[in-house]
N, C-alpha and C positions, 0 to 999 in steps of 0.2 A: 405568445403573440408579440410581433414586433416592438422593440422599444426604442430609445433613441441614444444618443452616443453616451458612452459610459465615462463617468466622470467621478474625480476625489480620490479616496484612500480607501483600501478595502483591506480589512487584517483577517486572514484567514485563521481557521482553528491550527492547534497545534498537531506537529507531526505524528500520523499513526504508528507508523514503524517505531520511531523514537519513544512514543509514549507504552507502546506493549512491552518493549524491551526494558524500560526504565521500573515499570513497576515488577516485572519478573526478576531483574537483578537486584532491585531493593529489597524483594522478598526475601531472597536467597543471600543477603548482604548481612554483615556483623553490625548492627547499629541503626541508626534512624535517617532514611533518605527522605529528602524534600524534593517534591517535582512539581515545577512551575511550568504553566502552559500545557498541562495535560488534556489531552482530546476528550471532550466529552461526549463521545461517541457510543454506540451499541456496542462495537466490536472491544474497544479498549476497555469499556466498562465490564463486559464479558471476562476478560482476562482478570480484571482485579478482582470479580468474586471468586473466580476460580481459585485465586491464592488466599482470600478470605476463607473459604471453605475447607482449604488446607492449614488454618491455624494463624492466618498472618493479620496482624490488624491493621487495617489501612484506613485512615480518616481523610475527610475532605473538608478542610476549613474554609475554603472558598471556592467558587466556581474555576473551574481549571486548574486545581491544586490537588495534591495528594501529599500525604504524609505515610509513610511506609516504615513499620517497626519490622526491621529484618528479623529472620530466625535462622539466618545462617545455611549453610548448603544443606545440613543435615537435619533440620528443625521442621520442617513440613510435617504434617499430620494426613492420615489417610481419609478420603473424603467420598469414595466409592465414586459415583458418577459424576462428571463434571459438564456441565453444558455450556460450549464454547458459542453458543448462538451463531452469526453468520462469519464467524472469525476464522478465516483459514490460517493466516499467520498466528495466531493464538493457538489453535489445535497442534500445528506442525511444530512449534517451539514447546510446547508442553509435551508433547511426545518425547521431545529429546530430554526436557528436565525430570518427566516422571520415569522415564527407563533408568534412572540411577537411583529410585528411592526404594525403601524398603517394604512398602505397602503396594498393593493392587490399584488401580484406577481404570476407570472407564471414560473415555473422551466421545461426546455424542455432539450434535449441533443442528441447526435447522433444516428443512428439506433441502434448502440449495447447497449447504456445507455436506450435506449427508451423502450427495452427489458427487462429491468432488473426490479425485482418487489421489490417496495419499501413499501409494505404493513408493513413490521415489524416496520419502522419508524413512518408510518403514523397512526395505530393504538394508540401506546401510547401519541404521541402527541394530537392525538384527546381527551384521557382520559385527558388531562390537560387543554382543552378547546379549542384548536387548531380547524379551521374549514380547510380541506385541501380535494379537490377533485382529482380523479385521473382517468386514462384511466382502461378500464376492466383488473382486477388482480393486482389492486393497481400500474399499471406501468405509468410512466411518459406520457406525461407532467402532472405536479402538479399544481393546482391552490390553492395557499395558500392564505387564506382572512384575511385581517387586519381587526385591531380593536377589536380582541377576548380578553377577560381577561383570562390570564393563571394563573391556580392554581398548586401550588407544588404536587407531587404524589410520593407515594413509590412504584416502579416498580420493578417485577421481571422479567428479560429478560428470555421468554422460550428458545434462542439460544444466545449464547455468541456472541456478536458483538459491537467491540470499536465504529463503527461508529453509531449505534443506541444509543449505550450510551452516546456518545459526543452530539448527535442531542438533547438529553433530556436535558444532564447539560446546553447546550447552550440556549434552550429554558426556562430552570429555573433560567436564570439570568434575564427574564422578568416576572416571574410567583411570584404570592403571596404565602408565605410560603416556605417550603422545599421541593428538590426536590432529591429523593434517588433513586439509579440506583442499583440492586443487580444483580450479574450473577452466571450462573450456572459455569462457569469456567473463572476464571481472563482473561482479555483480556488488551491489550495495554492501557497504561495509559498516553498517549501523551496529551490528552486534560487538564487531572486533573494537571498534572506537569506545562502545561504552564499557565493555570489558575492560578495557584500560582504565576509563575514567573511574572505574569501582574498583581499580588497583590490583587487577588479575594479571598476571604475566602473559602477553599473547602476542606474538609474531606475525605480521600480515603485510601484504602488499597486494597490488591489484592482482586479483586471478589466485591468491594464495593466503591460507590461514592455518597457523599452528598454536598449540596450546598443550602444556603437561597438566595431567589432573594432580590433585593433592594440595594446591593453593585454596587461599579465601578470598573473600569480596569484602571490601570495605564499604561501608554507606557513605554516600555523598550527597551533593545538591545538583538536581539536573536542572537545565533550563532547555525546554523542548523548544524548536525551531517551529517557525509557521510550516503546515505540510505542503511541500510542492505539488503534490500531485491535487491538492484542493485549489491552489493557486492556478493550477494549469487551466483550469476553466474559465478564471478571468483574464489570464494571460492570451489565451485564444480569443475570447470575446474582443477584448479591447484592441485587437491585433485584428479582427475582421469586420467590424462595425466601424463605419465610417464616423471620424469625427471625436474619435475616443481618445481618451489619455488616462490612465490608471495606475496609481502609486499602491505598492503592494509592500509593506514593512516586515522587514526581518524573516525572509523567506530562507528555509532549509536548501543550502546549495551543494549538497554532497554529490561530489563529481560523480559517484555512480547512479545518481538520481535525474541528472538534466538533460538527459540526450533531447528530450521536447525542445530546448531552448536551440539546440544546435541545428535541428530540423528547421524549425521557425525562422530561424536566422537565414538558413540557405535558401529559405522561400521567399526571403526579403522583409522579415518582420523588423520592427523597430522596438528592441527591448534592451534596457541600458541598466546596469547594475550599480548602485550607488553605496558606498560605505561597507565595503566587504569586510567581515569580520570572523570571529569564533566564538561559540556560544556552546557551553558544555561538550566539550570537543568536536561540535558540528560547525562547518563553514556557512555562514548566514549572509544575506545580502538585501538590500532594500531595490525592489523592481520599479523602474519605471516604464509603462507600455503604451505605446501610441498607435494609433492606427496606419496600416501599411498594407498597399495593395500587395498580395501573394501571388507567386507562380508555381506551378508544379513541379515536383523533381522526383527523382527515383532516390528512395532514403535509402543511405548506406546502411548495410546491415550491422555493421560495427556500432552504431547507436542504439540498435533496436533493444539489447538487454539493459540499456539505462534509460528506457522510458517505457517499460511494457505497459504500467497501469496509466499512462497517458494516450495510448492510442485512440480510444474512443474519441478524445478531444482531439487529437490531431486528424482524425476522419473529417470532423466537422471543419477544419481549417483547410482541408485538401478540398472537400465541396465548394470552399469559398474562394478558392484559389483560380487564377486562370490556367489551362492545361491539365495534364494527367500528373497524379501522384501515385507512385508505385511502391507498396510496402512489400517487402519479404522477409522471410526469416523470423516470424513471429508467430510459430504455430503455438506457442504456449497461450495466446488469448483464446484459443478453443475451449481450454480447460478453466477458466476463471470463473467468477461468480455466475456468469451466463458464457456461451459460446460468443465471444464479444466479434468477432470478425463476422460471422452470420448476422449477429443482431444489429450491428451497425449497418452491413450492407442492405439488410432488408428496411431497416429505418430511414435510411436515404434513399432507397428507391422509391418508398412511400411518400418522400417529398421530392419526387421528380429528380433525383441525382444518377446519373450511370454509375455503376460499380459493378466490376469483374471479381468475383471471388477466387482466391487461389488457396490451396491446404494451409500455406504458411503466412497468407496476407491477401492483399487486394488492390487493384487499381481504381481510382476514383476518378471521375472527369469532372472538372470543376464546372460551375455554372449557376444558373438560376436555382433558387432553392423555394419550392411551393409549400404551402400550407398542408397539412394532414394529420393522421392519426397513427402514433408510434406505439408499439408494445415494447416497455423496457425490459421485459423478461425479469423483473424484479431485481434488477442489476444497478446499483446505485450511481455508476459511471455512465452507464449508457443513459439513464433519465437526465442527469446533470449535462452531459454531452448534446442532448437535443434540446434540453433548456438553452444552450447557446448558439445552437441552430436555428432555433425558433426567432431569433432576434434579427434574422436576415431573411425570413420566409415573407412570400407575398401575401399569405394569409395567416389564419391562426394555425398554432401545431399543437396537439393534443396529445399529453405523454401519460400513458396508464401504468399502475404497478409500480407508484414511486416511493411506497413506504420505507424502503431500505435506503433512501439518501441519509437518513438519521443515523446510519452505521459508520459512514464516513465524513460525513459534511453536515452536523445538525446546524441548523439556522441558516442553511445554505437560500432558501426562498425569500427572507427578510434582508440578507447580505447582499444578494443579488438585486433584489427589487430597490434598495437603498443605491445601489451604483448605477442604477438607470435601465436595468431589464424590464421589459415588458412581461411579467410573470406573475401568476396568481395559481394558489392550491383550489382544487375543487374537491369537496367532498363526494364520495361516490353514490350519495344518495341525491344530490345536485342536479 
């Protein structure tokens, strides 16, 4: 339901991508790794549980904290079946780690994850010598056979993907020789930065990463920045709700992650960065976001890989803008937790917004947003994006199937309501 202007300060949870990798590398390192700002979400907890099942001791001395007792690259123990829940990042990166182990493993997930294709990560791992069996179409469960001798490869990704790149680099830790990954477009370099922070020699630049097998990881202290994808919903909301002014402290500003900022600024947004700094190898800044009228634009395809998770929020900004916004080159949105192009188009149409779908994007005609009922398709980012759209709607917006919001943004409803969102949770029986 519509709320008032958004005001004050919002501290969003820690970065999911960094949290996943901090647990993984901490588990594979020698020594004790302290993680501060760990995301207390279902996805990241699933990754932590996976390593606990493989014999890694992980303590939680406080909220958003983890202490990981590393076992070294060769200290994991076989655990049989590992449930990744809804975590696509967890499954793909674990496939790379498990390809180099001496034991067999089976990676499973929930209904949503079990429908997601994994062939893009299976095929290059097999080129490295891994043995991985999957269901039809490269879908989970994945049976990863242990005891395989991996070899480094020089691999050009057919489609840019930070998760596939990361899986290959993690497998490369166990491979003989050099593992090199080349990308058609630069993707997020979280894994490269964190490998470096854990003392592993890695060479990288935009669109390229390379490492040699045979080195070790050293435990370290990791400070996880606030998750940019979580901040995106508040950035868009403060931009489109008249009278808003929000401060978002310590947001991760990895240059491969902030494509949404470039697009919103091109549309006319008022977003100012304060106190830029580095934390745990990652660039961080405090953001001040004020309401600004937006205009529709054609989104440059060069920015698309750097904002793939933020497109649902961008679609809402486009619906609030004056004129037409065109997105192309985003076909990866079709194979996320849901078909996000179709889900956003259907939802926006239900709220009276004109949307023309394309195979790799959409054209959104900005204008009046009406009340209505939305099927989020169990996708957390779809649900939260329509919570933003509801702040501009003429009537009440009801969003169904929102339980998976906890996978990426625990506490979203309370945090949003505290900032001024008109938002409430309703139990299915109500």
